[in-house]
C-alpha positions in Angstrom: 32.0 -120.2 17.7 31.5 -116.8 16.5 33.3 -115.0 13.5 33.0 -111.4 12.5 33.8 -110.0 9.3 35.1 -106.7 9.3 34.1 -103.9 6.7 36.8 -103.1 4.2 36.8 -100.5 1.5 37.3 -102.8 -1.4 35.0 -103.2 -4.7 34.2 -106.9 -5.2 31.2 -108.1 -7.7 28.3 -110.1 -6.4 29.4 -113.3 -7.7 32.8 -113.3 -5.9 31.2 -112.3 -2.8 28.7 -115.3 -3.1 31.5 -117.8 -3.7 33.7 -116.1 -0.8 30.5 -116.3 1.6 29.9 -120.0 0.7 33.5 -121.1 0.9 33.3 -119.3 4.8 29.9 -121.0 5.5 31.5 -124.5 4.5 34.7 -124.0 6.5 32.3 -122.7 9.4 30.3 -125.9 9.1 33.2 -128.3 8.9 34.8 -126.5 11.8 31.8 -127.2 14.0 31.5 -130.9 13.1 35.1 -131.5 13.8 35.0 -129.6 17.1 31.9 -131.5 17.9 33.4 -134.8 17.2 36.6 -134.0 19.4 34.4 -133.4 22.2 32.3 -136.5 21.5 35.5 -138.4 21.6 36.5 -137.3 25.2 33.2 -137.6 26.5 33.4 -141.3 25.0 36.5 -141.8 26.9 35.3 -140.4 30.2 32.3 -142.7 29.8 34.8 -145.6 28.9 36.7 -145.2 32.3 33.6 -145.0 34.3 31.2 -147.3 33.0 33.5 -150.3 31.3 36.9 -150.4 32.7 38.7 -150.1 36.2 42.1 -148.8 35.7 44.9 -150.5 37.6 46.6 -153.9 38.6 44.0 -155.8 40.5 42.7 -159.0 38.9 40.5 -158.1 36.2 41.6 -154.4 36.0 42.6 -152.5 32.7 40.5 -154.8 30.8 37.6 -153.2 29.2 34.1 -154.7 29.1 32.2 -154.9 25.9 28.6 -154.4 26.9 26.7 -152.8 29.9 23.2 -154.2 30.5 23.3 -157.4 28.9 20.4 -159.8 29.2 19.1 -158.6 32.5 19.5 -154.8 32.1 22.0 -155.3 34.8 25.0 -157.2 33.9 28.7 -156.1 32.8 30.0 -158.2 29.9 33.3 -158.8 29.0 33.8 -160.5 25.6 36.1 -162.7 23.7 39.2 -160.7 24.2 39.3 -158.6 21.0 38.3 -155.5 22.8 41.8 -155.6 24.5 43.9 -154.8 21.4 41.3 -152.0 20.6 42.1 -150.5 23.8 45.6 -150.5 23.6 45.2 -148.9 20.2 43.4 -146.1 21.4 45.6 -145.1 24.2 48.5 -145.4 21.9 47.1 -143.0 19.1 45.8 -140.6 21.8 49.3 -140.4 23.4 50.7 -139.6 19.8 47.9 -136.7 19.3 48.3 -135.0 22.8 52.2 -135.0 22.6 52.2 -133.8 19.0 49.9 -130.7 20.3 52.1 -130.1 23.2 49.3 -131.5 25.8 50.0 -133.6 29.1 49.9 -137.1 28.5 50.8 -138.4 31.5 47.4 -140.1 32.3 47.4 -141.8 29.0 50.6 -143.2 29.6 49.7 -144.4 33.1 46.6 -146.2 31.6 48.5 -147.6 28.6 50.9 -149.1 31.0 48.2 -150.9 33.0 46.3 -152.2 30.0 50.0 -153.6 28.7 51.1 -155.2 31.9 47.2 -156.7 32.1 48.0 -158.6 29.2 51.3 -160.0 31.0 49.2 -160.7 34.1 46.9 -162.7 32.0 49.7 -164.4 29.9 51.5 -165.7 33.2 48.3 -167.0 34.9 46.5 -168.5 31.9 48.2 -172.0 32.5 47.1 -171.7 36.2 43.7 -170.9 35.7 43.2 -173.3 32.7 44.9 -176.2 34.9 42.9 -175.4 38.0 45.9 -174.5 39.9 48.1 -177.8 38.9 50.3 -175.9 36.7 52.7 -172.9 37.6 52.5 -169.7 35.7 54.5 -168.9 32.5 54.9 -165.7 30.5 55.0 -167.7 27.2 52.6 -165.8 24.8 49.8 -168.6 25.4 46.9 -166.2 26.8 43.1 -166.0 27.5 40.5 -163.4 26.9 40.6 -161.8 30.3 41.0 -162.7 33.9 37.9 -161.0 35.4 36.6 -163.1 38.3 33.0 -163.6 38.8 33.3 -161.5 42.0 35.1 -158.6 40.6 32.3 -156.0 41.6 32.9 -156.7 45.2 31.1 -155.5 48.3 28.5 -153.0 47.4 28.8 -151.4 51.1 32.5 -150.8 50.5 33.0 -147.2 49.1 36.3 -148.4 47.5 34.9 -151.7 45.7 34.5 -151.9 42.1 30.7 -152.1 42.4 30.9 -148.4 43.5 33.4 -147.6 40.7 31.0 -148.6 38.0 28.0 -147.3 39.4 28.6 -144.4 41.5 30.3 -142.4 38.7 27.9 -143.6 35.7 28.1 -141.3 32.5 25.0 -141.1 30.3 23.9 -144.4 31.3 20.1 -145.8 30.3 19.9 -149.3 29.4 16.5 -150.5 30.3 13.8 -151.4 27.3 12.6 -147.7 27.3 16.4 -146.5 27.6 15.2 -144.3 30.4 16.7 -145.6 33.6 20.3 -145.7 34.7 22.0 -149.2 34.1 22.9 -150.2 37.7 25.1 -153.3 37.2 25.2 -155.8 40.2 26.2 -159.0 37.8 29.2 -159.9 35.9 29.4 -161.9 32.5 32.9 -163.4 32.1 34.7 -166.8 31.4 35.3 -167.8 34.9 34.0 -170.5 36.8 30.8 -169.5 38.9 31.4 -172.4 41.3 35.0 -171.5 42.0 35.7 -167.7 42.0 39.3 -168.5 42.3 40.0 -170.5 39.3 38.4 -169.7 35.9 37.6 -171.4 32.6 39.2 -169.4 30.3 38.5 -168.5 26.7 41.7 -169.5 25.4 43.8 -167.2 22.9 42.4 -167.7 19.3 43.7 -166.2 16.0 41.4 -163.2 16.1 42.5 -162.3 19.5 46.2 -162.3 18.3 45.3 -160.2 15.2 43.6 -157.3 17.2 46.3 -157.5 19.8 49.0 -157.1 17.2 46.9 -153.9 15.9 47.4 -152.2 19.4 50.8 -153.3 19.8 51.7 -151.9 16.2 50.2 -148.8 17.1 52.4 -148.6 20.4 55.5 -149.1 18.3 54.2 -146.2 15.7 53.0 -143.6 18.0 55.0 -143.8 21.4 58.4 -142.9 21.9 61.3 -145.4 22.3 62.3 -144.2 25.6 58.8 -143.4 27.1 58.1 -145.2 30.5 55.4 -144.9 33.1 57.6 -143.2 36.0 60.2 -146.1 35.2 58.0 -148.7 36.7 59.0 -152.3 35.4 56.7 -154.6 33.5 56.4 -158.2 35.0 59.3 -159.4 32.7 61.7 -156.5 34.0 61.3 -154.3 30.9 60.1 -150.7 31.7 59.9 -149.1 28.2 56.5 -149.0 26.7 57.4 -149.6 23.3 60.3 -152.2 24.1 57.4 -154.2 25.9 55.2 -154.1 22.9 57.9 -155.8 21.0 58.5 -158.4 23.5 54.8 -159.2 23.9 54.4 -159.3 20.1 57.4 -161.5 19.8 56.2 -163.9 22.5 52.7 -164.4 20.9 53.7 -165.2 17.6 56.8 -167.2 18.5 54.4 -169.4 20.5 52.1 -170.3 17.3 55.1 -170.1 15.3 57.1 -173.0 17.0 53.7 -175.1 17.0 53.4 -175.0 13.3 50.9 -172.1 13.3 48.5 -173.8 15.6 47.4 -172.3 19.0 48.7 -175.1 21.2 47.3 -175.4 24.8 50.1 -176.4 27.2 47.5 -177.5 29.6 45.6 -180.3 27.6 48.7 -180.7 25.2 46.5 -180.4 22.4 46.1 -177.8 19.6 43.0 -175.4 19.8 40.2 -176.5 17.4 39.5 -175.1 14.3 36.0 -173.7 15.6 37.7 -172.0 18.5 39.8 -170.0 16.6 43.2 -172.4 16.9 44.0 -172.9 13.3 46.5 -170.1 12.2 48.1 -171.4 9.3 45.6 -169.5 6.9 47.0 -166.1 8.6 50.4 -167.4 9.3 52.3 -165.1 6.5 50.3 -162.1 7.9 51.2 -162.8 11.5 55.1 -163.2 10.7 54.9 -160.0 8.5 53.0 -158.2 11.1 55.5 -159.2 13.8 58.3 -158.2 11.7 56.6 -154.7 11.7 55.8 -154.7 15.2 59.2 -155.5 16.6 61.0 -153.4 13.8 62.8 -156.4 12.6 62.5 -155.1 9.2 65.9 -156.0 7.1 64.2 -155.8 3.9 66.8 -158.3 2.6 64.2 -160.7 1.1 61.6 -158.3 -0.2 62.0 -159.8 -3.6 60.0 -162.6 -2.1 57.3 -160.5 -0.3 59.3 -161.2 2.9 60.1 -158.2 5.4 62.5 -160.6 7.5 62.8 -163.9 8.2 62.7 -163.7 12.2 59.1 -165.2 11.9 59.0 -166.9 8.6 59.1 -170.6 7.7 57.9 -172.8 5.1 54.4 -172.5 6.3 53.9 -168.9 6.5 55.6 -168.4 3.0 53.0 -170.8 1.4 50.6 -169.0 3.2 51.2 -165.7 1.3 48.9 -167.0 -1.5 45.9 -166.0 0.9 47.2 -162.4 0.8 47.8 -162.3 -3.0 44.3 -163.3 -3.5 43.2 -159.8 -2.6 44.1 -159.1 -6.3 41.4 -161.3 -7.2 38.2 -161.4 -5.0 37.0 -164.6 -6.7 40.3 -166.3 -6.0 40.3 -164.7 -2.5 36.9 -166.3 -1.6 37.7 -169.5 -2.7 40.6 -169.6 -0.2 38.8 -168.5 2.7 35.5 -169.9 1.7 34.0 -168.9 5.0 32.3 -165.8 6.4 33.7 -162.2 5.9 35.3 -162.4 9.2 38.4 -164.3 8.0 38.5 -161.7 5.4 38.6 -159.0 8.1 41.8 -160.8 9.6 43.6 -160.9 6.5 42.9 -157.5 5.7 44.0 -156.3 9.6 47.3 -158.3 9.1 47.7 -156.8 5.7 47.5 -153.3 7.1 49.7 -154.0 10.2 52.5 -156.0 7.9 51.8 -153.2 4.9 51.0 -156.1 2.4 49.4 -153.9 0.3 50.9 -150.9 -1.2 50.5 -147.6 -2.8 52.5 -146.7 -6.0 55.4 -146.4 -6.7 56.2 -149.5 -4.6 57.5 -152.3 -6.6 55.3 -154.7 -8.2 56.8 -157.8 -6.3 54.5 -157.1 -3.1 52.0 -159.6 -2.4 49.1 -157.3 -3.2 49.7 -155.0 -6.2 49.1 -151.6 -7.0 46.2 -152.2 -9.4 43.9 -153.5 -6.8 43.9 -150.8 -4.2 41.2 -149.1 -5.7 39.0 -152.5 -5.7 40.2 -153.0 -2.0 39.2 -149.7 -1.0 35.7 -150.4 -2.5 35.6 -153.9 -0.9 36.2 -152.3 2.4 33.6 -149.7 2.1 31.0 -151.7 0.6 27.8 -152.2 2.4 28.1 -155.8 3.4 31.8 -155.7 4.4 32.2 -152.4 5.6 35.4 -151.9 7.3 37.0 -148.6 6.1 39.4 -148.4 9.1 41.7 -150.9 7.5 43.2 -148.5 4.6 43.4 -145.8 7.3 45.2 -148.2 9.8 47.9 -148.9 6.9 48.1 -145.4 6.2 48.8 -144.2 9.7 51.5 -147.2 10.5 53.2 -147.1 6.8 52.2 -143.5 5.3 51.2 -143.2 1.5 47.9 -142.4 0.1 44.0 -143.8 0.9 41.7 -144.1 -1.9 38.7 -144.2 0.6 37.2 -140.8 0.6 37.5 -138.3 3.6 33.7 -138.3 3.6 33.3 -141.8 4.2 35.3 -141.5 7.6 33.6 -138.0 8.5 30.1 -139.3 7.7 30.8 -142.1 9.9 32.1 -139.9 12.7 29.3 -137.3 12.4 26.7 -140.1 12.7 28.1 -141.5 15.9 25.7 -140.7 18.8 26.8 -138.7 21.3 25.1 -140.4 24.2 27.5 -143.5 23.2 26.5 -146.5 21.3 23.9 -149.1 22.3 21.2 -151.3 21.1 18.6 -152.7 23.2 16.0 -155.1 21.5 16.3 -153.0 18.4 16.4 -149.6 19.9 19.4 -147.8 18.7 20.3 -144.1 18.0 22.1 -144.9 14.5 22.3 -148.1 12.3 26.3 -147.9 11.8 27.0 -147.8 15.7 24.3 -150.3 16.6 26.7 -153.1 17.5 29.3 -154.1 20.1 32.2 -153.0 17.3 31.1 -151.3 14.1 34.2 -152.6 12.4 34.8 -156.1 13.8 31.1 -156.9 13.3 29.4 -154.8 10.9 27.1 -157.7 9.8 25.3 -157.2 13.2 24.3 -153.8 12.8 20.6 -152.9 13.3 19.5 -156.4 14.8 16.6 -156.4 16.8 17.7 -159.1 19.2 21.6 -158.3 19.6 23.7 -160.4 21.4 24.9 -158.7 23.7 22.3 -155.9 24.1 22.9 -153.0 26.2 25.4 -150.0 25.9 28.7 -150.7 24.2 32.2 -149.1 24.9 32.5 -147.0 22.1 36.3 -148.1 21.2 35.3 -148.3 17.8 34.6 -144.8 17.4 37.5 -143.7 19.5 40.1 -145.3 17.3 38.4 -144.3 14.1 38.7 -140.5 15.3 42.2 -140.9 16.4 43.4 -142.7 13.0 41.7 -139.9 10.9 43.4 -137.0 13.1 46.8 -138.6 12.7 45.9 -139.3 8.7 44.5 -135.9 8.4 46.1 -133.4 10.5 44.1 -130.7 9.0 40.8 -132.0 10.2 41.0 -130.1 13.5 43.3 -127.5 12.5 40.9 -126.3 9.8 38.3 -126.3 12.7 40.7 -123.9 14.8 40.9 -126.6 17.3 43.7 -128.5 18.7 43.7 -132.2 20.1 43.7 -131.8 23.7 42.1 -133.7 26.7 38.6 -132.6 27.6 38.2 -135.2 30.1 41.2 -133.8 32.4 42.3 -130.3 31.8 45.2 -128.8 33.4 45.4 -125.0 33.1 48.7 -123.1 33.4 48.1 -120.2 31.1 47.1 -116.8 32.5 43.9 -115.0 32.0 43.0 -112.9 30.1 45.1 -113.3 27.0 45.0 -111.1 23.7 45.7 -112.9 20.4 46.0 -109.9 19.7 42.3 -109.1 19.7 39.8 -109.7 21.2 41.0 -110.4 24.5 39.8 -113.9 25.2 38.6 -115.0 28.9 38.1 -111.4 29.7 34.8 -109.6 30.9 34.9 -108.4 27.2 35.0 -112.0 26.0 34.0 -114.2 28.8 34.5 -118.3 28.7 33.7 -121.5 30.3 36.3 -123.9 30.2 35.0 -127.5 30.7 36.0 -130.8 31.6 34.3 -134.0 31.7 36.0 -135.5 34.6 38.6 -133.1 36.4 40.2 -129.6 36.2 43.5 -128.9 37.7 44.6 -125.1 37.8 47.6 -123.1 39.2 47.1 -120.0 36.7 46.1 -116.4 37.7 43.3 -114.6 36.8 44.3 -110.9 36.4 42.4 -107.8 36.7 43.7 -104.7 34.8 40.7 -102.4 35.8 38.8 -102.6 32.1 36.4 -104.9 30.7 39.3 -106.1 28.4 41.9 -106.5 31.0 39.6 -107.8 34.1 39.4 -111.9 33.7 36.2 -113.5 33.6 36.2 -117.3 33.4 34.2 -120.3 34.9 35.6 -123.6 35.4 33.2 -126.5 35.3 34.1 -130.1 35.6 31.9 -133.3 35.6 33.6 -134.7 38.9 36.4 -132.6 40.6 38.4 -129.2 40.5 41.8 -128.7 42.1 43.1 -125.4 42.4 46.7 -125.8 43.3 49.1 -123.5 45.4 49.9 -120.5 42.9 46.2 -120.4 41.6 45.3 -116.4 42.0 42.5 -114.4 41.6 42.9 -110.7 41.4 40.5 -108.3 43.0 38.3 -107.1 40.3 38.4 -110.5 38.2 35.5 -112.6 38.0 36.0 -116.3 38.6 33.7 -119.3 39.3 34.2 -123.0 39.7 31.5 -125.7 40.1 31.1 -129.4 39.7 28.2 -130.4 37.4 28.0 -133.8 35.0 27.4 -133.6 31.5 24.9 -135.1 29.4 23.9 -135.2 25.6 21.0 -132.8 24.7 19.9 -134.9 21.9 21.3 -132.7 19.2 25.0 -133.6 19.8 25.7 -130.9 22.5 26.9 -131.8 25.8 25.0 -129.5 28.5 24.4 -129.5 32.3 22.5 -132.4 33.4 19.5 -130.4 34.6 19.7 -127.4 32.2 22.2 -124.8 31.6 20.6 -122.1 34.0 23.9 -120.9 35.4 23.4 -121.9 38.9 25.5 -124.5 40.5 23.5 -127.6 41.8 23.9 -131.3 42.8 23.1 -133.9 39.9 23.5 -137.7 40.2 26.1 -138.4 42.8 28.5 -135.5 42.3 28.2 -132.9 44.7 28.2 -129.1 43.6 31.5 -127.3 44.6 31.2 -123.3 44.4 33.8 -120.6 44.5 32.6 -117.3 44.8 34.6 -114.7 42.6 36.7 -111.8 44.0 35.9 -108.2 43.7 37.1 -105.0 45.2 34.7 -105.5 48.3 35.4 -109.3 48.5 39.1 -110.3 48.6 38.4 -113.7 50.5 37.1 -116.3 47.9 34.7 -119.0 49.5 35.8 -122.6 48.7 32.8 -124.9 49.2 34.3 -128.3 49.2 37.5 -130.1 50.7 37.8 -131.3 46.9 39.0 -127.8 45.8 42.4 -127.0 46.9 42.2 -123.4 48.7 43.2 -120.7 46.2 44.5 -117.2 47.1 43.3 -113.8 46.0 45.0 -110.5 45.9 43.8 -107.1 46.8 44.1 -105.2 43.7 47.2 -106.6 42.3 49.1 -106.9 45.7 50.9 -109.6 46.9 48.4 -112.7 47.5 46.8 -113.6 50.5 46.1 -117.5 51.8 42.1 -118.1 52.0 40.8 -120.0 54.9 40.8 -124.0 54.9 38.2 -125.5 52.6 36.5 -127.9 55.2 33.4 -126.0 56.7 31.9 -129.0 58.6 32.6 -132.4 60.0 30.6 -135.4 59.6 31.1 -138.2 62.7 31.2 -141.1 62.3 32.0 -141.5 58.9 31.4 -144.2 57.9 28.3 -145.1 59.9 25.4 -147.4 60.2 23.3 -144.2 59.1 23.2 -142.3 62.5 25.7 -139.7 62.4 26.5 -135.7 63.5 27.1 -132.8 61.4 29.3 -130.2 63.4 29.9 -126.6 61.9 33.5 -125.6 61.9 33.0 -122.1 60.4 32.2 -119.7 63.2 30.1 -117.5 60.9 28.4 -120.3 59.4 27.2 -121.9 63.0 25.2 -118.6 63.8 23.0 -118.4 60.8 20.4 -120.4 59.4 21.2 -122.8 56.8 19.4 -125.3 54.7 20.6 -128.9 54.9 20.1 -131.5 52.2 21.4 -135.0 51.6 21.2 -136.9 48.4 21.2 -140.6 47.7 23.8 -142.2 45.1 21.2 -141.3 42.5 21.1 -137.6 43.1 17.5 -137.8 45.0 17.3 -135.7 48.0 16.2 -138.3 50.7 16.7 -135.6 53.7 16.1 -132.0 53.8 15.6 -129.4 56.9 16.5 -125.9 57.9 19.0 -125.8 60.9 19.8 -123.3 63.2 22.2 -125.0 65.8 25.8 -125.6 64.9 25.3 -129.5 65.5 22.8 -131.7 64.0 22.1 -135.3 64.5 21.0 -137.2 61.3 19.3 -140.5 61.2 19.5 -142.4 57.8 19.7 -145.9 59.0 16.5 -146.7 57.3 18.5 -146.0 53.9 20.3 -148.7 52.0 24.2 -148.7 52.0 26.2 -146.3 49.9 27.8 -143.1 49.3 25.6 -140.2 50.2 26.1 -136.4 49.8 25.5 -133.8 52.4 25.0 -130.1 51.1 24.8 -127.1 53.5 23.5 -124.1 51.7 23.6 -120.4 53.4 22.0 -117.5 51.4 25.4 -117.0 49.4 27.6 -120.1 49.8 27.1 -123.9 49.2 29.3 -126.8 50.9 29.4 -130.5 50.3 30.8 -133.5 51.9 30.5 -137.1 51.3 29.1 -139.8 54.2 29.2 -143.4 53.7 26.5 -145.7 54.9 27.5 -149.3 55.8 
């Protein structure tokens, strides 16, 4: 971002000038960092949905894996269920920020719907799984960590399999010992019985799973509008409103624990889950009840004198459990109560943040955690040993008020997150703070030389911290002259160029490249007015797909390009084209290059190089637009094939000129290349392994691509 200081005829002394310049430099430096962290967030999101989660309603879908690589550098590992709540929390806060900035949030709501419905699916089926099919399903709040089967990846030869989802669209993945090779997964680490892929031996619900799920549900309640649905689609229990379903789930979970005297009761074994498995919830009972009151909006406040927000979830046990939360006023007393590791401390702090069990002045003095301890709490949660500064930030977002943790604590953490994404491979990690599966759930595991699990981590910790900070500090991005928008999937409707009032952005005077890590969809006009300030000049670059919808138009004289090229981190915190930024489109990894020539006074017909690009229209001068020719320039038959197929040219002009034929394997390597002069070519790739391959046909000035599947 470049700024120009204009000359003015004012007198100013050197000292004031120095102060002014210093302030401007500080602003620009902060702006650059905020913009970088925003871009990093969306790169992490793009990486998450390609490398760690399959969105949908299938068994195992919409539940994020915690690590990629694991023990053999080829395993996708699901953890103990706590990542689920973080995933829901990220989506809820993302929705709030997108809508607050007038951005399209339909994809976020879709993803949030499936994440919540995945919980219902697991809740209903846990008795079936745990009983080996002997018991019926029951939507009662008793659940397990996930329902990911051992055969979740499916058939590698099926282009629609989960194997191809997790491997064909890899984003910045390198998880061997030298961190140099793509992490191709062919194994699953989950809690299902490997001897019977239909019936799992589930990791039964525990008190920490409940805490993190309540966090996600609390943020849904706070950040999503009451009437928001995913296309009016019902959840399993018949509800269709996102927030109402969050209420239903929180009520279901906490009620199940409460009616069993604040133990996690297993209806299959007819026994309580043991202490070592996280089944003893009485220590946290006050926090569960208060959190449920807040998540479900049952906040009648008629019993505040006793530190109770509502009575719907409280009983004698939970009221007695208030002492653990009051102990925050005195760390010595607190540790005498929890007398275990810092993890129980984390759960109490998390429930206190959700239920607002500590407050800022001028709150009354009868709350469980009094005002005087806020400073010590902030210091406690930012200490080197128990470093979980997201907790005061979470409380601030959910309930308002101040936060005594310094802004620099948060921005330093955000700035230090690696642009490639977090990982730890046998002590090889890019940053100490982000060297464990979740920076805030397990800070004690940072920097381990033999981490369990090792590999690449999903980055949900960074994503939630970024969103919480943007919600609590709305000036963070504003000061960077930046709004919160999806850099993963861009929807472009504004016409170019536009003037603000000067300089004219997206013009030949001020050209611009618009990037998206995943897709770009556009139905705008690229206008031309005959001068450098009125002729549009824009390039669309996406990592996977570009769709130019009906109504998209490029006027003669404007400059427009579009191409597909994945992004990677350059090591300096910037996301660049995978093979260097030379300005020329190319095929990288498994994403084919798509290229659209720009229109000018001598060329009023754009060339659309792939069927994934919807045909645009181009006008002569500023007259009525004309439809371009269909995008598909050649056919591949049969497709899928055993490796022997024919390429038939459809374009008459293309069939009478020489062209270069190249075929790429799923890793982006050229495995076939030839100069062709006929309009029909027979290809034999029967010696190649099964998978998705990419065929590129290139002439002197045009490039066309198509997929071919080898079975």
